[in-house]
Biopython code that builds the backbone (N, CA, C, O; Angstrom):
import numpy as np
from Bio.PDB.StructureBuilder import StructureBuilder

atoms = [
    (1, "MET", "N", (30.815, -20.165, -15.556)),
    (1, "MET", "CA", (30.080, -21.412, -15.606)),
    (1, "MET", "C", (29.204, -21.260, -16.749)),
    (1, "MET", "O", (28.526, -20.240, -16.865)),
    (2, "PRO", "N", (29.162, -22.260, -17.664)),
    (2, "PRO", "CA", (28.290, -22.137, -18.777)),
    (2, "PRO", "C", (26.828, -22.081, -18.323)),
    (2, "PRO", "O", (26.446, -22.686, -17.322)),
    (3, "SER", "N", (26.070, -21.380, -19.042)),
    (3, "SER", "CA", (24.626, -21.020, -18.639)),
    (3, "SER", "C", (23.698, -22.371, -18.615)),
    (3, "SER", "O", (22.640, -22.425, -17.989)),
    (4, "PHE", "N", (24.207, -23.392, -19.339)),
    (4, "PHE", "CA", (23.238, -24.501, -19.307)),
    (4, "PHE", "C", (23.437, -25.438, -18.075)),
    (4, "PHE", "O", (22.711, -26.419, -17.914)),
    (5, "VAL", "N", (24.512, -25.088, -17.148)),
    (5, "VAL", "CA", (24.715, -26.002, -16.058)),
    (5, "VAL", "C", (24.162, -25.201, -14.809)),
    (5, "VAL", "O", (24.487, -24.031, -14.602)),
    (6, "SER", "N", (23.366, -25.860, -14.052)),
    (6, "SER", "CA", (22.780, -25.389, -12.734)),
    (6, "SER", "C", (22.869, -26.347, -11.723)),
    (6, "SER", "O", (22.929, -27.542, -12.012)),
    (7, "PHE", "N", (22.884, -25.937, -10.525)),
    (7, "PHE", "CA", (23.121, -26.835, -9.317)),
    (7, "PHE", "C", (21.652, -27.177, -9.082)),
    (7, "PHE", "O", (20.802, -26.314, -8.860)),
    (8, "ILE", "N", (21.420, -28.402, -9.138)),
    (8, "ILE", "CA", (20.300, -29.138, -8.641)),
    (8, "ILE", "C", (20.523, -30.162, -7.450)),
    (8, "ILE", "O", (20.823, -31.342, -7.630)),
    (9, "PRO", "N", (20.345, -29.589, -6.259)),
    (9, "PRO", "CA", (20.724, -30.630, -5.177)),
    (9, "PRO", "C", (20.001, -31.782, -5.233)),
    (9, "PRO", "O", (18.806, -31.720, -5.524)),
    (10, "THR", "N", (20.634, -33.030, -4.957)),
    (10, "THR", "CA", (19.895, -34.267, -4.676)),
    (10, "THR", "C", (19.124, -34.040, -3.423)),
    (10, "THR", "O", (19.632, -33.508, -2.436)),
    (11, "GLN", "N", (17.741, -34.501, -3.482)),
    (11, "GLN", "CA", (16.799, -34.577, -2.241)),
    (11, "GLN", "C", (17.404, -35.517, -1.516)),
    (11, "GLN", "O", (17.917, -36.520, -2.013)),
    (12, "ASP", "N", (17.379, -35.231, -0.211)),
    (12, "ASP", "CA", (17.836, -36.162, 0.803)),
    (12, "ASP", "C", (17.078, -37.527, 0.614)),
    (12, "ASP", "O", (17.704, -38.566, 0.823)),
    (13, "VAL", "N", (15.740, -37.575, 0.223)),
    (13, "VAL", "CA", (15.053, -38.680, 0.178)),
    (13, "VAL", "C", (15.484, -39.664, -0.988)),
    (13, "VAL", "O", (15.097, -40.826, -1.111)),
    (14, "HIS", "N", (16.276, -39.047, -1.742)),
    (14, "HIS", "CA", (16.764, -39.905, -2.798)),
    (14, "HIS", "C", (18.120, -40.366, -2.670)),
    (14, "HIS", "O", (18.596, -41.161, -3.480)),
    (15, "VAL", "N", (18.823, -39.870, -1.611)),
    (15, "VAL", "CA", (20.178, -40.520, -1.566)),
    (15, "VAL", "C", (20.464, -41.895, -1.292)),
    (15, "VAL", "O", (21.440, -42.471, -1.773)),
    (16, "ASP", "N", (19.494, -42.519, -0.405)),
    (16, "ASP", "CA", (19.464, -44.015, -0.390)),
    (16, "ASP", "C", (19.386, -44.835, -1.448)),
    (16, "ASP", "O", (19.873, -45.966, -1.469)),
    (17, "THR", "N", (18.662, -44.207, -2.539)),
    (17, "THR", "CA", (18.448, -44.868, -3.712)),
    (17, "THR", "C", (19.898, -45.155, -4.358)),
    (17, "THR", "O", (20.218, -46.289, -4.713)),
    (18, "PHE", "N", (20.599, -44.235, -4.462)),
    (18, "PHE", "CA", (21.974, -44.265, -5.283)),
    (18, "PHE", "C", (22.838, -45.488, -4.552)),
    (18, "PHE", "O", (23.517, -46.254, -5.236)),
    (19, "PHE", "N", (22.765, -45.586, -3.306)),
    (19, "PHE", "CA", (23.645, -46.602, -2.599)),
    (19, "PHE", "C", (22.955, -47.917, -2.529)),
    (19, "PHE", "O", (23.567, -48.920, -2.163)),
    (20, "GLU", "N", (21.530, -47.951, -2.915)),
    (20, "GLU", "CA", (20.942, -49.331, -2.984)),
    (20, "GLU", "C", (21.348, -49.917, -4.398)),
    (20, "GLU", "O", (21.366, -51.139, -4.551)),
    (21, "LEU", "N", (21.649, -49.128, -5.349)),
    (21, "LEU", "CA", (21.939, -49.491, -6.794)),
    (21, "LEU", "C", (23.376, -49.753, -6.783)),
    (21, "LEU", "O", (23.802, -50.590, -7.578)),
    (22, "ALA", "N", (24.219, -49.131, -5.962)),
    (22, "ALA", "CA", (25.622, -49.285, -5.871)),
    (22, "ALA", "C", (26.098, -49.448, -4.420)),
    (22, "ALA", "O", (26.570, -48.442, -3.890)),
    (23, "PRO", "N", (26.038, -50.532, -3.741)),
    (23, "PRO", "CA", (26.463, -50.834, -2.392)),
    (23, "PRO", "C", (27.932, -50.706, -2.332)),
    (23, "PRO", "O", (28.657, -51.268, -3.152)),
    (24, "LEU", "N", (28.424, -49.897, -1.272)),
    (24, "LEU", "CA", (29.863, -49.637, -1.131)),
    (24, "LEU", "C", (30.583, -50.492, -0.281)),
    (24, "LEU", "O", (30.039, -51.192, 0.573)),
    (25, "SER", "N", (32.037, -50.447, -0.535)),
    (25, "SER", "CA", (32.884, -51.192, 0.641)),
    (25, "SER", "C", (33.993, -50.200, 0.738)),
    (25, "SER", "O", (33.969, -49.148, 0.099)),
    (26, "GLY", "N", (35.091, -50.578, 1.641)),
    (26, "GLY", "CA", (36.166, -49.634, 1.990)),
    (26, "GLY", "C", (37.062, -49.469, 0.747)),
    (26, "GLY", "O", (37.785, -48.478, 0.636)),
    (27, "SER", "N", (37.018, -50.411, -0.160)),
    (27, "SER", "CA", (37.808, -50.333, -1.348)),
    (27, "SER", "C", (37.287, -49.502, -2.423)),
    (27, "SER", "O", (37.977, -49.268, -3.414)),
    (28, "ASP", "N", (36.106, -49.042, -2.284)),
    (28, "ASP", "CA", (35.449, -48.187, -3.413)),
    (28, "ASP", "C", (35.936, -46.832, -3.242)),
    (28, "ASP", "O", (36.054, -46.316, -2.130)),
    (29, "VAL", "N", (36.240, -46.209, -4.405)),
    (29, "VAL", "CA", (36.473, -44.855, -4.846)),
    (29, "VAL", "C", (35.404, -44.433, -5.566)),
    (29, "VAL", "O", (35.211, -44.812, -6.722)),
    (30, "VAL", "N", (34.565, -43.548, -4.887)),
    (30, "VAL", "CA", (33.396, -42.866, -5.601)),
    (30, "VAL", "C", (33.656, -41.550, -5.989)),
    (30, "VAL", "O", (34.125, -40.753, -5.176)),
    (31, "TYR", "N", (33.361, -41.178, -7.336)),
    (31, "TYR", "CA", (33.308, -40.033, -7.989)),
    (31, "TYR", "C", (31.895, -39.389, -8.120)),
    (31, "TYR", "O", (30.906, -40.111, -8.249)),
    (32, "ASP", "N", (31.821, -38.336, -8.094)),
    (32, "ASP", "CA", (30.543, -37.580, -8.377)),
    (32, "ASP", "C", (30.657, -36.517, -9.368)),
    (32, "ASP", "O", (31.200, -35.452, -9.074)),
    (33, "LEU", "N", (30.160, -36.754, -10.562)),
    (33, "LEU", "CA", (30.324, -35.675, -11.624)),
    (33, "LEU", "C", (29.321, -34.598, -11.526)),
    (33, "LEU", "O", (28.140, -34.915, -11.670)),
    (34, "GLY", "N", (29.614, -33.443, -11.314)),
    (34, "GLY", "CA", (28.654, -32.424, -10.886)),
    (34, "GLY", "C", (28.426, -32.507, -9.524)),
    (34, "GLY", "O", (27.241, -32.568, -9.196)),
    (35, "SER", "N", (29.415, -32.528, -8.480)),
    (35, "SER", "CA", (29.184, -32.902, -7.113)),
    (35, "SER", "C", (28.366, -31.714, -6.343)),
    (35, "SER", "O", (27.802, -31.916, -5.267)),
    (36, "GLY", "N", (28.365, -30.684, -6.889)),
    (36, "GLY", "CA", (27.585, -29.631, -5.962)),
    (36, "GLY", "C", (28.294, -29.370, -4.772)),
    (36, "GLY", "O", (29.495, -29.108, -4.717)),
    (37, "ASP", "N", (27.403, -29.461, -3.684)),
    (37, "ASP", "CA", (27.917, -29.300, -2.271)),
    (37, "ASP", "C", (28.438, -30.545, -1.660)),
    (37, "ASP", "O", (28.710, -30.565, -0.459)),
    (38, "GLY", "N", (28.598, -31.614, -2.438)),
    (38, "GLY", "CA", (29.190, -32.734, -1.959)),
    (38, "GLY", "C", (28.267, -33.919, -1.078)),
    (38, "GLY", "O", (28.746, -34.912, -0.531)),
    (39, "ARG", "N", (27.163, -33.618, -1.098)),
    (39, "ARG", "CA", (26.089, -34.276, -0.291)),
    (39, "ARG", "C", (26.070, -35.818, -0.630)),
    (39, "ARG", "O", (25.886, -36.662, 0.247)),
    (40, "LEU", "N", (26.278, -36.142, -2.000)),
    (40, "LEU", "CA", (26.362, -37.561, -2.204)),
    (40, "LEU", "C", (27.677, -38.433, -1.722)),
    (40, "LEU", "O", (27.727, -39.610, -1.363)),
    (41, "LEU", "N", (28.706, -37.464, -1.836)),
    (41, "LEU", "CA", (30.002, -38.011, -1.496)),
    (41, "LEU", "C", (30.059, -38.250, -0.061)),
    (41, "LEU", "O", (30.489, -39.298, 0.421)),
    (42, "PHE", "N", (29.588, -37.190, 0.666)),
    (42, "PHE", "CA", (29.472, -37.351, 2.225)),
    (42, "PHE", "C", (28.753, -38.586, 2.605)),
    (42, "PHE", "O", (29.166, -39.360, 3.469)),
    (43, "ALA", "N", (27.668, -38.742, 1.931)),
    (43, "ALA", "CA", (26.721, -40.082, 2.240)),
    (43, "ALA", "C", (27.491, -41.241, 1.804)),
    (43, "ALA", "O", (27.328, -42.270, 2.458)),
    (44, "ALA", "N", (28.395, -41.266, 0.703)),
    (44, "ALA", "CA", (29.107, -42.519, 0.284)),
    (44, "ALA", "C", (30.045, -42.855, 1.315)),
    (44, "ALA", "O", (30.167, -44.031, 1.659)),
    (45, "LEU", "N", (30.817, -41.805, 1.919)),
    (45, "LEU", "CA", (31.645, -42.101, 3.188)),
    (45, "LEU", "C", (30.939, -42.730, 4.221)),
    (45, "LEU", "O", (31.328, -43.776, 4.740)),
    (46, "GLU", "N", (29.814, -42.076, 4.574)),
    (46, "GLU", "CA", (29.097, -42.615, 5.798)),
    (46, "GLU", "C", (28.603, -44.026, 5.534)),
    (46, "GLU", "O", (28.395, -44.733, 6.520)),
    (47, "ARG", "N", (28.388, -44.525, 4.311)),
    (47, "ARG", "CA", (28.021, -45.805, 3.856)),
    (47, "ARG", "C", (29.256, -46.569, 3.754)),
    (47, "ARG", "O", (29.059, -47.753, 3.481)),
    (48, "GLY", "N", (30.442, -46.236, 3.893)),
    (48, "GLY", "CA", (31.577, -47.000, 3.851)),
    (48, "GLY", "C", (32.565, -47.186, 2.672)),
    (48, "GLY", "O", (33.322, -48.140, 2.493)),
    (49, "ALA", "N", (32.396, -46.015, 1.856)),
    (49, "ALA", "CA", (33.278, -45.919, 0.803)),
    (49, "ALA", "C", (34.643, -45.490, 1.314)),
    (49, "ALA", "O", (34.746, -44.703, 2.255)),
    (50, "GLY", "N", (35.752, -46.045, 0.651)),
    (50, "GLY", "CA", (37.164, -45.718, 1.137)),
    (50, "GLY", "C", (37.533, -44.249, 0.805)),
    (50, "GLY", "O", (38.127, -43.519, 1.599)),
    (51, "ARG", "N", (37.175, -43.917, -0.305)),
    (51, "ARG", "CA", (37.654, -42.438, -0.821)),
    (51, "ARG", "C", (36.473, -41.840, -1.567)),
    (51, "ARG", "O", (35.544, -42.566, -1.920)),
    (52, "ALA", "N", (36.484, -40.601, -1.804)),
    (52, "ALA", "CA", (35.202, -39.891, -2.552)),
    (52, "ALA", "C", (36.001, -38.766, -3.185)),
    (52, "ALA", "O", (36.962, -38.223, -2.642)),
    (53, "VAL", "N", (35.521, -38.469, -4.373)),
    (53, "VAL", "CA", (36.155, -37.294, -5.258)),
    (53, "VAL", "C", (34.994, -36.648, -6.001)),
    (53, "VAL", "O", (34.228, -37.276, -6.732)),
    (54, "GLY", "N", (34.933, -35.492, -5.783)),
    (54, "GLY", "CA", (33.878, -34.593, -6.402)),
    (54, "GLY", "C", (34.461, -33.799, -7.488)),
    (54, "GLY", "O", (35.541, -33.253, -7.260)),
    (55, "ILE", "N", (33.840, -33.634, -8.781)),
    (55, "ILE", "CA", (34.146, -32.943, -9.721)),
    (55, "ILE", "C", (33.121, -31.911, -9.943)),
    (55, "ILE", "O", (31.957, -32.288, -10.081)),
    (56, "GLU", "N", (33.439, -30.487, -10.002)),
    (56, "GLU", "CA", (32.301, -29.542, -9.950)),
    (56, "GLU", "C", (32.980, -28.360, -10.469)),
    (56, "GLU", "O", (34.081, -28.037, -10.024)),
    (57, "LEU", "N", (32.350, -27.649, -11.445)),
    (57, "LEU", "CA", (32.699, -26.477, -12.296)),
    (57, "LEU", "C", (32.665, -25.330, -11.246)),
    (57, "LEU", "O", (33.665, -24.618, -11.154)),
    (58, "ASP", "N", (31.618, -25.105, -10.470)),
    (58, "ASP", "CA", (31.386, -23.940, -9.630)),
    (58, "ASP", "C", (32.259, -23.799, -8.436)),
    (58, "ASP", "O", (32.142, -24.451, -7.399)),
    (59, "ALA", "N", (33.305, -22.718, -8.730)),
    (59, "ALA", "CA", (34.230, -22.599, -7.689)),
    (59, "ALA", "C", (33.794, -22.366, -6.136)),
    (59, "ALA", "O", (34.411, -22.789, -5.158)),
    (60, "ASP", "N", (32.706, -21.670, -6.128)),
    (60, "ASP", "CA", (32.044, -21.397, -4.785)),
    (60, "ASP", "C", (31.608, -22.684, -4.237)),
    (60, "ASP", "O", (31.923, -22.891, -3.065)),
    (61, "LEU", "N", (30.913, -23.633, -4.882)),
    (61, "LEU", "CA", (30.487, -25.038, -4.388)),
    (61, "LEU", "C", (31.632, -25.766, -4.072)),
    (61, "LEU", "O", (31.686, -26.352, -2.991)),
    (62, "VAL", "N", (32.649, -25.813, -4.947)),
    (62, "VAL", "CA", (33.966, -26.483, -4.429)),
    (62, "VAL", "C", (34.532, -26.045, -3.087)),
    (62, "VAL", "O", (34.908, -26.877, -2.261)),
    (63, "ARG", "N", (34.596, -24.636, -2.859)),
    (63, "ARG", "CA", (35.023, -23.947, -1.620)),
    (63, "ARG", "C", (34.270, -24.525, -0.672)),
    (63, "ARG", "O", (34.860, -25.059, 0.268)),
    (64, "LYS", "N", (32.870, -24.538, -0.716)),
    (64, "LYS", "CA", (31.906, -24.825, 0.422)),
    (64, "LYS", "C", (32.101, -26.301, 0.744)),
    (64, "LYS", "O", (32.088, -26.676, 1.916)),
    (65, "ALA", "N", (32.277, -27.127, -0.245)),
    (65, "ALA", "CA", (32.333, -28.588, -0.085)),
    (65, "ALA", "C", (33.652, -28.827, 0.765)),
    (65, "ALA", "O", (33.620, -29.543, 1.766)),
    (66, "ARG", "N", (34.801, -28.209, 0.337)),
    (66, "ARG", "CA", (36.024, -28.398, 0.855)),
    (66, "ARG", "C", (35.870, -27.980, 2.500)),
    (66, "ARG", "O", (36.387, -28.634, 3.406)),
    (67, "GLU", "N", (35.192, -26.967, 2.661)),
    (67, "GLU", "CA", (35.065, -26.444, 4.084)),
    (67, "GLU", "C", (34.153, -27.371, 4.882)),
    (67, "GLU", "O", (34.341, -27.487, 6.093)),
    (68, "ARG", "N", (33.264, -27.977, 4.326)),
    (68, "ARG", "CA", (32.370, -28.915, 4.843)),
    (68, "ARG", "C", (33.090, -30.166, 5.243)),
    (68, "ARG", "O", (32.861, -30.714, 6.321)),
    (69, "ALA", "N", (34.007, -30.640, 4.328)),
    (69, "ALA", "CA", (34.868, -31.708, 4.590)),
    (69, "ALA", "C", (35.664, -31.687, 5.775)),
    (69, "ALA", "O", (35.795, -32.583, 6.609)),
    (70, "LYS", "N", (36.269, -30.356, 5.740)),
    (70, "LYS", "CA", (37.215, -30.106, 6.926)),
    (70, "LYS", "C", (36.436, -30.074, 8.259)),
    (70, "LYS", "O", (36.902, -30.626, 9.255)),
    (71, "SER", "N", (35.325, -29.471, 8.278)),
    (71, "SER", "CA", (34.532, -29.333, 9.518)),
    (71, "SER", "C", (34.024, -30.668, 9.908)),
    (71, "SER", "O", (33.746, -30.856, 11.092)),
    (72, "ARG", "N", (33.855, -31.738, 8.927)),
    (72, "ARG", "CA", (33.507, -33.084, 9.368)),
    (72, "ARG", "C", (34.667, -33.914, 9.622)),
    (72, "ARG", "O", (34.530, -35.036, 10.111)),
    (73, "GLY", "N", (35.869, -33.407, 9.305)),
    (73, "GLY", "CA", (37.243, -34.215, 9.655)),
    (73, "GLY", "C", (37.419, -35.333, 8.743)),
    (73, "GLY", "O", (38.038, -36.324, 9.130)),
    (74, "VAL", "N", (36.884, -35.265, 7.440)),
    (74, "VAL", "CA", (37.074, -36.276, 6.525)),
    (74, "VAL", "C", (37.971, -35.892, 5.245)),
    (74, "VAL", "O", (38.066, -36.565, 4.219)),
    (75, "GLN", "N", (38.561, -34.763, 5.499)),
    (75, "GLN", "CA", (39.364, -34.113, 4.340)),
    (75, "GLN", "C", (40.381, -35.107, 3.865)),
    (75, "GLN", "O", (40.747, -34.995, 2.695)),
    (76, "ASP", "N", (40.913, -36.105, 4.635)),
    (76, "ASP", "CA", (41.964, -37.016, 4.107)),
    (76, "ASP", "C", (41.201, -38.172, 3.224)),
    (76, "ASP", "O", (41.840, -38.904, 2.468)),
    (77, "LYS", "N", (39.801, -38.270, 3.381)),
    (77, "LYS", "CA", (39.163, -39.198, 2.508)),
    (77, "LYS", "C", (38.387, -38.712, 1.370)),
    (77, "LYS", "O", (37.831, -39.494, 0.598)),
    (78, "ILE", "N", (38.329, -37.332, 1.232)),
    (78, "ILE", "CA", (37.400, -36.785, 0.275)),
    (78, "ILE", "C", (38.283, -35.516, -0.432)),
    (78, "ILE", "O", (38.989, -34.735, 0.206)),
    (79, "SER", "N", (38.110, -35.500, -1.657)),
    (79, "SER", "CA", (38.489, -34.171, -2.400)),
    (79, "SER", "C", (37.791, -33.763, -3.373)),
    (79, "SER", "O", (37.124, -34.562, -4.029)),
    (80, "PHE", "N", (37.812, -32.429, -3.651)),
    (80, "PHE", "CA", (36.769, -31.775, -4.762)),
    (80, "PHE", "C", (37.635, -31.053, -5.483)),
    (80, "PHE", "O", (38.435, -30.256, -4.994)),
    (81, "ILE", "N", (37.490, -31.344, -6.870)),
    (81, "ILE", "CA", (38.327, -30.799, -7.939)),
    (81, "ILE", "C", (37.428, -29.753, -8.818)),
    (81, "ILE", "O", (36.301, -30.087, -9.182)),
    (82, "GLU", "N", (37.911, -28.616, -9.108)),
    (82, "GLU", "CA", (37.111, -27.729, -9.807)),
    (82, "GLU", "C", (37.556, -27.920, -11.222)),
    (82, "GLU", "O", (38.622, -27.501, -11.674)),
    (83, "ALA", "N", (36.667, -28.575, -11.870)),
    (83, "ALA", "CA", (36.984, -28.935, -13.316)),
    (83, "ALA", "C", (35.735, -29.299, -14.226)),
    (83, "ALA", "O", (34.649, -29.451, -13.667)),
    (84, "ASP", "N", (35.824, -29.426, -15.422)),
    (84, "ASP", "CA", (34.773, -29.760, -16.317)),
    (84, "ASP", "C", (34.728, -31.391, -16.291)),
    (84, "ASP", "O", (35.796, -32.000, -16.355)),
    (85, "ILE", "N", (33.726, -31.964, -16.216)),
    (85, "ILE", "CA", (33.598, -33.515, -16.035)),
    (85, "ILE", "C", (34.132, -34.054, -17.389)),
    (85, "ILE", "O", (34.570, -35.203, -17.432)),
    (86, "LYS", "N", (34.115, -33.290, -18.470)),
    (86, "LYS", "CA", (34.478, -34.011, -19.657)),
    (86, "LYS", "C", (36.112, -34.013, -19.812)),
    (86, "LYS", "O", (36.644, -34.668, -20.708)),
    (87, "GLU", "N", (36.826, -33.280, -18.930)),
    (87, "GLU", "CA", (38.245, -33.389, -18.959)),
    (87, "GLU", "C", (38.966, -34.081, -17.818)),
    (87, "GLU", "O", (40.182, -33.950, -17.682)),
    (88, "VAL", "N", (38.109, -34.935, -16.862)),
    (88, "VAL", "CA", (38.681, -35.519, -15.883)),
    (88, "VAL", "C", (38.808, -37.105, -16.065)),
    (88, "VAL", "O", (37.925, -37.798, -16.569)),
    (89, "ASN", "N", (39.954, -37.549, -15.613)),
    (89, "ASN", "CA", (40.376, -38.980, -15.832)),
    (89, "ASN", "C", (39.613, -39.826, -14.831)),
    (89, "ASN", "O", (39.815, -39.466, -13.671)),
    (90, "LEU", "N", (38.882, -40.738, -14.956)),
    (90, "LEU", "CA", (38.208, -41.409, -13.897)),
    (90, "LEU", "C", (38.742, -42.827, -13.636)),
    (90, "LEU", "O", (38.006, -43.691, -13.159)),
    (91, "HIS", "N", (39.959, -43.048, -13.935)),
    (91, "HIS", "CA", (40.648, -44.237, -13.863)),
    (91, "HIS", "C", (40.615, -44.815, -12.417)),
    (91, "HIS", "O", (40.569, -46.036, -12.272)),
    (92, "ASP", "N", (40.635, -44.046, -11.430)),
    (92, "ASP", "CA", (40.706, -44.492, -10.080)),
    (92, "ASP", "C", (39.122, -44.840, -9.655)),
    (92, "ASP", "O", (38.925, -45.510, -8.642)),
    (93, "ALA", "N", (38.154, -44.423, -10.357)),
    (93, "ALA", "CA", (36.846, -44.747, -9.802)),
    (93, "ALA", "C", (36.611, -46.097, -9.859)),
    (93, "ALA", "O", (37.075, -46.801, -10.756)),
    (94, "SER", "N", (35.837, -46.560, -8.854)),
    (94, "SER", "CA", (34.975, -47.889, -8.856)),
    (94, "SER", "C", (33.544, -47.614, -8.855)),
    (94, "SER", "O", (32.742, -48.486, -9.188)),
    (95, "VAL", "N", (33.170, -46.402, -8.486)),
    (95, "VAL", "CA", (31.588, -46.068, -8.583)),
    (95, "VAL", "C", (31.637, -44.506, -9.097)),
    (95, "VAL", "O", (32.302, -43.600, -8.594)),
    (96, "VAL", "N", (30.857, -44.439, -10.102)),
    (96, "VAL", "CA", (30.604, -42.973, -10.648)),
    (96, "VAL", "C", (29.188, -42.597, -10.569)),
    (96, "VAL", "O", (28.322, -43.281, -11.115)),
    (97, "LEU", "N", (28.904, -41.437, -9.847)),
    (97, "LEU", "CA", (27.850, -40.946, -9.771)),
    (97, "LEU", "C", (27.504, -39.852, -10.655)),
    (97, "LEU", "O", (28.444, -39.115, -10.954)),
    (98, "CYS", "N", (26.241, -39.550, -11.194)),
    (98, "CYS", "CA", (26.194, -38.266, -12.005)),
    (98, "CYS", "C", (24.651, -38.110, -12.160)),
    (98, "CYS", "O", (23.851, -39.042, -12.241)),
    (99, "TYR", "N", (24.406, -36.970, -12.184)),
    (99, "TYR", "CA", (22.883, -36.524, -12.607)),
    (99, "TYR", "C", (23.021, -35.618, -13.808)),
    (99, "TYR", "O", (23.423, -34.462, -13.676)),
    (100, "LEU", "N", (22.709, -36.106, -14.917)),
    (100, "LEU", "CA", (22.778, -35.339, -16.034)),
    (100, "LEU", "C", (21.714, -34.923, -16.805)),
    (100, "LEU", "O", (20.898, -35.814, -17.041)),
    (101, "THR", "N", (21.499, -33.936, -17.226)),
    (101, "THR", "CA", (20.369, -33.326, -17.843)),
    (101, "THR", "C", (20.430, -33.578, -19.328)),
    (101, "THR", "O", (21.532, -33.662, -19.871)),
    (102, "PRO", "N", (19.178, -33.718, -20.102)),
    (102, "PRO", "CA", (19.289, -33.876, -21.439)),
    (102, "PRO", "C", (20.080, -32.797, -22.282)),
    (102, "PRO", "O", (20.468, -33.044, -23.424)),
    (103, "MET", "N", (20.288, -31.620, -21.670)),
    (103, "MET", "CA", (21.108, -30.638, -22.367)),
    (103, "MET", "C", (22.436, -30.959, -22.565)),
    (103, "MET", "O", (23.089, -30.417, -23.456)),
    (104, "LEU", "N", (22.998, -31.967, -21.662)),
    (104, "LEU", "CA", (24.392, -32.126, -21.764)),
    (104, "LEU", "C", (24.732, -33.072, -23.033)),
    (104, "LEU", "O", (25.896, -33.174, -23.420)),
    (105, "ARG", "N", (23.629, -33.784, -23.688)),
    (105, "ARG", "CA", (24.025, -34.432, -24.905)),
    (105, "ARG", "C", (24.231, -33.492, -26.006)),
    (105, "ARG", "O", (24.696, -33.897, -27.071)),
    (106, "LEU", "N", (23.949, -32.391, -25.846)),
    (106, "LEU", "CA", (24.061, -31.446, -27.104)),
    (106, "LEU", "C", (25.495, -30.937, -27.145)),
    (106, "LEU", "O", (25.901, -30.450, -28.199)),
    (107, "LEU", "N", (26.307, -31.012, -26.069)),
    (107, "LEU", "CA", (27.711, -30.763, -25.972)),
    (107, "LEU", "C", (28.777, -31.696, -26.904)),
    (107, "LEU", "O", (29.990, -31.499, -26.837)),
]
sb = StructureBuilder()
sb.init_structure("model")
sb.init_model(0)
sb.init_chain("A")
sb.init_seg("    ")
for serial, (resi, resn, name, xyz) in enumerate(atoms, 1):
    if name == "N":
        sb.init_residue(resn, " ", resi, " ")
    sb.init_atom(name, np.array(xyz, "f"), 0.0, 1.0, " ", f" {name:<3s}", serial, name[0])
structure = sb.get_structure()
């Protein structure tokens, strides 16, 4: 993983803010660019999203998020892709979540 990328978990107190800005319905497909442990995507499903897709560079975080999906019984509604966000097609997305640091502008 490039050294400029780090996992910065979204604090639980901020999760609601994402979905106040983007209310969800069952027809929504939510993508999270840099999904980390998947917390925003699991919250999206809880708030009514039809599907959720996480894009994450860190293989260990992808593995943990997939395990978490399986343990919650939502593996049919959520997927995690180990990839660079710049190389992923977002054509299915109706909502895109991301937390980007200023360093990403340099790429």
